[in-house]
N, C-alpha and C positions, 0 to 999 in steps of 0.2 A: 469303505463306505462312500467316498468320492464318485463312483461310478452312476451312485442314485443321483449325482446330479446333472445339469448341463453344465455348468461351472463351479470350479474351484472355488473363485474371486470373481466377483459382478460389483462391479462398479459404478455408481449412481452418480455421475456425473464424469467431464474428460478436460477440467481446471485439473491446477498443477498436484493438488490432492489425489487425483482419482485417476491419471492416465499415469504419475509415475508407481501408483500402488499397482495398478496392471501392469506394467512393465516388470518391476520389481519380480512378481506373481511368477510372468511368462520368465524370467530369467530361472527362477526356480524351477522349472518342467512343468507348471501349474497351466491348467485351460481357463481363460482372462479372457473379460470380457467387459465392456465401458457402454453406459446406456448413457446417450445425452440427447435434452429437449430442442435444443437449438437446431439447424441447419449445417452447423459446420461445428468442428472439436474445438477445443482450449477454452471453453467455459466463459463466464464471465470475465475471467482475466482476459482473453486476449480480444473475447467478444466488445464487451463494454467499460473495461476495468485500467488494469495494469497498461496494459499493452496502447491503447487507442490513447491515453491520458498522458503517457511518458513520450507519447508519439510529437502528439500535440503542446503538450511544452516545448519540444526541439522547435518545432516551427516557429511558436514563439522566442528562444533566443536568437533564431535565425533574423528574424525581426528585430531583435533588439541588437542584433550586431551590425546591422549595416544601420542604424543611428549609434553607434558607437563615438565618445569624444576620439577617439582617435582618425578617424574619417568627418571630423567637425568641417577641414576643409578641402575636401575633395568634392568631386562630382557625385561620387557614391552615395553620400548621403540623402536619405530622403527621408521626409514626414508622414508619407502618405503608410496609413495603416492598410495591412492586407486583408483581402478578403478572407470570407470563411473557406469557400473554395480551395483556395489557396495554403488555409493553414492546414485544412486535412486532405490534401492531395495526394501526404505520402501516409498518411492514417490507414486508408486502402489497404493501400500496397503492402505496408509490415503487417497490418491483418492478417490477409489473404498468406504472405508468406508463413506465418507463426500458424496458424489453422497446416499447410502443407505440410509442417515440419512436426506436428502433435501427431494428424493422421497418419506420416510414414515412417513415425516412430509404432505407434501401434500395428499396422500394417507388416510391418519386418516384424515382429517379433508374436506375428499371427496373432493378435488379440482380434475377436470381435468388436465393431463399433457397431452399438444399436441404436438408431435415431427415431425417439421417441420420448411419452411423457409413462416414469413409470410411478407406480407405487405398490405397496406390498397386499397380497393376498392373502401369507402367513410367512412366519420367520423364515421360512428357507422360500418362497412364494413371489416373483414379481409379476404386475401386469404393465403390461407397453403398448401405449396408443400411439399410434400415426397417423393421424387424418381419421378411416376408416378401418384401418386394418388393430388389430389387436392381437395379441403375442404373448404365450405363458411362458415362461423362463424361469430353471429349480437352480438355484446356487448353495452349494456348502459354507461359505461365507459371504456376505456382502457389507461392503464399502458407503458407506452415505457420505457425500461429497459434494453435497450441489452449490455449496456457495450459499451466499446474501441475499438481500436485495433491499435496495433504499429501503428506511422505515417511510410506512407515509404520511406525509404530513396533518395533523386532525383537523378534520372539516377542510378542508381544501383541495378542490381540485385540480392533478396536475395535467396541461392540457399542454403540455411540451411544447410551448412557445414563449408565451411570457410569466408559467410557473410552471418548472423544471426541476427533478432531480438529477444527478450523476450519472442514470442511466441515459439517459436525454440529452445531454451536453456533446456528446460525439454524432448527433443527426441534427445539430443547429445549422439554419439555413443564413442566419445572418447574425453580426453580431452588434448586440445592445450598446449604446450611448449609455445608461447605466445598468449596473448589477449591483442587486444586494444578493448577498450568502447569509442564509439561516441559518447558523450551527458552524464553528469554528473549532469542527475536528481536524482530523490530517486532511481530508479530502477536500472539504470545505476552503483550507487554509492553501492547499496547492491551487484551485483554481482562482481563489480570488488573487493568488500572487499573480498568477499567469495571466488575467483579465487586465490587473492593473500595470502589465507591464507593455499592454498593450494601448496604455494610456487611456484604456475606459475606466468611467467613475465608479466605485466600488464602493461598496458599506458592508461591514460583516453585524452580522448581530447576533450575540452568544448570551446566558442569562449566567453566564460561567464569569468572575472576575479575574481567572486566573485559565490560562489557554493552555493544552498540549501539555497536564503534567507531568506525562510519561519521560520529559523532555526535561535537560541541563535548563533550569532558569532563566541562565544566561543567555543560553542559545537560543530562547524564546523570546526574551527579549530584543534581541538584535535582528530577530526576522520582523517582528513589531516595526521596529525603529525605519527597516528597510520600506515596510510596506508601507509603513507615514511618510515616506520621503516619496514616495510616488502617489503620495495625495489619497493614502485608502483610509476611510473613517470607520473607527472600529464604535461601536455601540456596545460593548460591556455590562454583564447586570442587565440588561434587558431581555424581554420576552417577547414573542409577536403574540400578541391578541386575536387578529384576525386581519384577511388577505381579502381584496376586493382586484375589483376590474373597471377599467373606467367605460366610456361607453365610446363609439365611433371609434376610425380604425387608422393607426394600429393602437389597440387596448393597450392600457397601462394598468402595471400592479400599483395597489395602494394597501404599504404595511402600515399596520397600526398598531403600536407598542405597547406592551400594558401600563408604562407608562406616561401614555401620551402622547411622545413622539408619533409623527406621521411623515413617511415614508415614500415619496413617489419613484417609481423606476419600469426599467422598458421589461426586465425580467427580473425574477426572482430564484434563486437556486436554494431547494431545500437540502442538506445535507446534514441533518441531524439525526444521526446514526442509522445503523443496518441491520437488519434483521433477516434470520434462519431461512431459505427457500424452502420450507418442510411441510406449505398446507398438503400440497397434493401427495403426500405422499403417502398417505395412511398409516400413520406409524401405529396406531393403537392395534392392528390386526398385527403387527409383528410386536406386542408386547410392548412398544415405547414409547414414551413420552417425550416434549421438546417443553423447554419452560416459556415464559412470556415474550422473550426476543428471539422466540425457534429456532434454538440450539439448543445440540445436543449433549449431555454428560457425557464424557468418557474417564476410564483412569490410565494408568502410565503407560497401558500399551494399547492404546488408543482404542478399549472394548466398551462398547457400552454397556447395558446389562442383562441384556442378553447375548452370549461369549461368542457368539461366531455373527453376529454383528458389530463392525468397527465402523467412527466415524471420523475424521480428520478435514484440516483446514480451516474456511472461516467459520462453518457451520459449529466449530467447538469453540469458538469464540479465542480470543487472545493468545497471538500475537494478532493471529488474520494477515499473514504475511506472506506475499507469492513463495516465497523462497525456504520460511519453516513449514508452510501447506505440504511442499513435496515432500518434504523430511518426514512428516508425520506419516503423506500414503504410503512411503515406502517401509518404516516401519511397523505401517501397519499390516504390511502381507505377508511381511516376514513374521510377526506375531502371529497371524492367523496360522501360519504353518511349520510355529515351534524354533524356526530360526533365531538366533540370539542376532537382536540389529545395535543393541546396546543405547543407551540412554539417548534421548535428544542434549544438543548444547547447552551446556549452562550460562554462554553467554552466547548469543546473534545479534548483528545489525541490526538495528534499523534506519532506515532510511526513507524523507520525507521531502519527495520530489517538488518543493517550492519553489520561490526563486528569490534569496536564492537556497540552493537544495543543503539540509539538515543530514547528518548519518550521528549515529551512537551505538558505543559501546559496554556493555559492564557498569560500575557503578555510577550515580549523580551524589552530588556535591552534598543535596538536603539530604541523601540518604546517608549519606556516610558521617556529617554531624547528628544527624538524629539517634543512629548506631553508635556515636563517640568512637567512630574506628579515627585514629590520627592521620591527617594526609594532608600533600602538598601538591599545590599545582603548577602545571607550567604551562604558558600561552605560549603560539605564535602567532603573529596578524601576518596573512599576506601581506601587507605593506610593507612588509619587514622582509618582504622574501622575493628575490627577483622573478621568479616566474610568475608571480604577486601581478608586478608591475610589469611584466610581457602583457599579460591577462586583462590588465588594468585594472585588475580586483584589488580593490584597498581595505576594503570594509572587513574579508572573510575570518576568519581566524581557526586555530585550532588548539585544545585544549587537553590536559593529559591528567590524570591525579595519580597520584605515587603515596605507599604508605612512608609514612615519615621515617619507621625503623628500620623497615626491611625494604623499604627502596622498590616495591612490589609496584608491575602495573593496576591500577586498579579499574581504569575506565578510560575512557577516549569521546572527547566531544568536534564536532568541525560544523561547518556553517561557513558555506561560499563554495564557489566551483571546484568542481571534481569529488565535493567531499565525499558523497557515498562511493567514489574509487578511492579515494583515499582512508577511509575507515580500514579497511580491509590490511594494514598492516599493522594497525594497532590488533585487529583481531586475531593475530597470528602469534603476536610478542603474546598477550592475555593470556591465549589458550595454551602458549608452551611454557609459562610461569614465567616467564623475562618481565624486565624492569629498566628501572634508570640506566644503569651500566650499558645494555646492549645500546640504548640511542644512544650515550655519550662514545664507547667505543667505534662503533663502525660508520661504514660510508656513505652519505646516501648521493646519489647523482643531481647532478646543479646543474643549468637550473629546473628543478622539478618544486611541483608544492611537498613531494615528500621531504622535503629539508625542514618542513616545518615540525618534522618531529626531533629533528636536532637540533635546531632553536626552541623548542618548546622546552626541550632535556634538559638543555645548559640554562633554560630559565628556572626551572624545579631545584637544577644541583646549587645553582646561586643563593636562591633560596633556603636550602636546607645547612649551607654550608655558615648562615649567617650564627 
């Protein structure tokens, strides 16, 4: 039957889910294609999201390094804030290399990359528009991996200068003196902490009283504490009523809160969630629908209600991580051709690339308490670790949660330098069913941040011995 179609698997979107799915299909000997509406492969991840924002973060950290306390008495120390061009000079280089890598992987696996806007004609047929050209292709199986876009602020025009979303952040022409971030989710908190590290006046507005609920509460409190130390103002439990612009040049944004408070700022970053980029797909022609946030519902095999149409990545919602999207795409391709790919990992690491960075895997204290699971904590603070002293990070810490009776590892939570790398040691032990004894019995390099695991384990052991 596959000979009736142009492709065995056609992926709409070349981000982590789409391009990994196509490569997996090609490895299975199938004819695979990828449709990308932008001018280069990689999707939102490479063009506007993960890669640009994390590269920008590294540039900010480099600026912070030149202002490190170690350099206070040297001529190397500078209070001069870098320009946008300096901060973004490496972003384009990294982005171009990632694009080349994705396109090279597709080429090496004989995967056709088609540029243009895709829409369904029927459940097996797609129309691709590129400029004045229109192409019709058919596929036995289709994967929808179009990703998401910022949710538009209600009643407010995004102008790319004084009012922006995260998509416009990578195209800034100047740094604001004052920035208001509306929405304290992951993206909002990441950018708020980066701009605060550049010694820019930052205010965060969010209608929730508690932020980043999916993280350990103590970790979030530490992040907020460190951001307040950089003079970030938090307006929690507050909602934006309207935003106006002043006359003259440069125009400033005037934010009116429902409480009556008024904030004047050079720039407003709206980061109040993201919605699926499904509007132009004409899903109805494939007998599919998206929810109010543009997301598509799938089963455990990433099938939609139309069995030969799959969806993966941010378009299906939580956890909306590049790493999990790639894993979902690969598994979707396997399921499309009857190959057993196994279930998704029960535990996967989260990374929040704020300054300081945060990472976690496994259970939270509040979840264990709610479920009445007996546990004990073990904590290691960077200021107690030689490597932490070397790095000059005296506020980071790592926390492990162990079952009080079995001593099994239940969760790991970290904040501070290298947290997103450090978490993978805990991930391996957690997935392999290890526990306290592993950390007590084994040797860790010295001086390293990995030593936190030994110190935290000893701290838990002392508590359990009482």
